[in-house]
N, C-alpha and C positions, 0 to 999 in steps of 0.2 A: 407801553401805554395801552390800556384796553379800552373797549367801547364804554365801559362804566365810568372811565375817567372823563369822558366828554358828555355824558348824560348824567342824570340825577340818580345814578345807580346806588349811591350811598345816601340813605334817607337823612342822615345827620348832616350831610353837605347840601342839601335842598334848601331852597329859600322858604320862608314862611308861608307864602301862597301855595307853593307846590305841596308842602306838608299838610296845610289845611284842606286842599282838594283831596289829597290821598286819604286823610282821615275821614272826610265826608263821604268819599266813595266806599271806603271800607266799612264804615257804620251802615250805610244804606244797603250795600251788598250783603253784609252780615244779617241785617233785619229780614231782607228778602230770603236769604238762605235758611234762616230760622223759620220763616213762615212756610217755606217749602218743606222743611223737615217736619214741622208740626202737621201740615196737612197729610204728609205721606204716613206719619205714625197713626193719626186719626183714621185715615182711610184704611190702612192695613188692619188696625184694631176692629174697626167697624165691619170690614169685609170678612174676616176670618173668625172673629169671636161673636159678633152680633148679627152676622149675615146682612148687614146694611151699610153698603160702601158709601162714601161721600159722593154725592151726585156732581158730575163734572170735575172730579179731582184730577184726572189725567190731563185735561185741557188747561186747568188752572196751573198745574205743575209745568206744562210745557211753556206756558207764558212767563211764568216766574223764572224758569231755567234760562230762556232766551234773554230775559231782561238782566239776569245776573252776569251772563257772559258779556253782553255789550256794556253793562255798567263798569265791569272790570277792565275793559279795553283801555281806557284812558289812563288807569292806575298803571297797567303794564307799560304803556308808553312812557309815562312819567319816570318809571324805575328803570327804563332801558332793559326790560325783562323779556324781550323776544328771544326765541331760540335763534342762535346763530352758529354757523359752521365756518371754522376758520382754517380749513385745510390749506388753502392757497394763501390767505391774507396773513398768516402768521409768519410766513417767510419773506413777506415784502418788506422794503426798507421803511423805517420809521417815518420818513417824510411823506409817505403816502397815506398815512393813517387819517389825517384830518380831511383830505379831499375824498378818500373813500368813504368815511363816515357821513360826509356831506351828500355825496351822490347816493349812497344807499338809503339815507334819510329822506332825500328828495323823491326817490322812487317809491319808498314805502308811503310817504305822504301823498304822493299822487294816486297810488293804488287805493289807499283809504278814502281819498276823496272821491274817486270813481265809485266805490262802493257806497259811499254815503248818498251820492247822487242817485245811483240806481235804486237804493233802498227808499229814498224819498219818492221817487217816481212810482215805484211799486206800491208804496203806501197810498199815494193818490189814486192809482188804478184800483187798488183793493177797496178803498173808501167809496169809489164810484159805483161799485156794484154791491156795496154794503155787506161785505164778507164778515160772517160772524162765526164763533165757535158752534159745535154741533148741539151740545146739550143745553149749556148756560146762555147761549146767544149773545156772548161777549164780542163786541167789535174787535177786529183784528188790526185795522189800520193804525190806531194809536200806538200799538206795540211796535209796529214797523217804523213809524216816525220816531219813537224813543230810540230805536236801534240806529236809525239814521243820524240823529242828533249826537249821540255818543260816539259814532264813527267819525262824524265831522270834527268833534272835539279832539279825538285821538289824531286826526290828520293835522290839525293845527298844532298840537303838542309835538308831533313828530317833525314837522317842519321847523318849529322853534328850536328843538334840539339839533336838528341838522345844521341850522344857521349858527347855533352856539358852538357845535363842533368845528365849523369852518373858521370862525373868528376867535376862538379860544386861544390864549397864548399858551405855549408849552413852557414848562419850568426849566 
């Protein structure tokens, strides 16, 4: 029995809510990725053909990229798509599978919760001194809070999957 058996690794086996969340996250991340790609193309064409780069393209690209990464984190958690190394665990008895998945899920959820907390606190600190980007003067705190929220959502999803792994019946 693999980790995917306990998580929603198979999209067809996921509930309608998980599928809906996955679709919403995918569409939003795809739109942001298309915006990033379009901005990059326009900036490169403007820079090399017209000698007129897009003002602030680098900082908007950075904000879009970090948003795409943190937006995708809950989808990865829903899919159970984290990188795992099973050098030791593959030789353990089958009876240890559920407790192991529960403990690793609990630890992962705890780490994600701490990251969420620290990102939220950092966003407050950054907002306190009104940090903005260099050329466009865009506020940075909302992006940090966005990252914190999606990390928190990922922590909740990971905890739910850990609990599901513990209480799922084996066939």
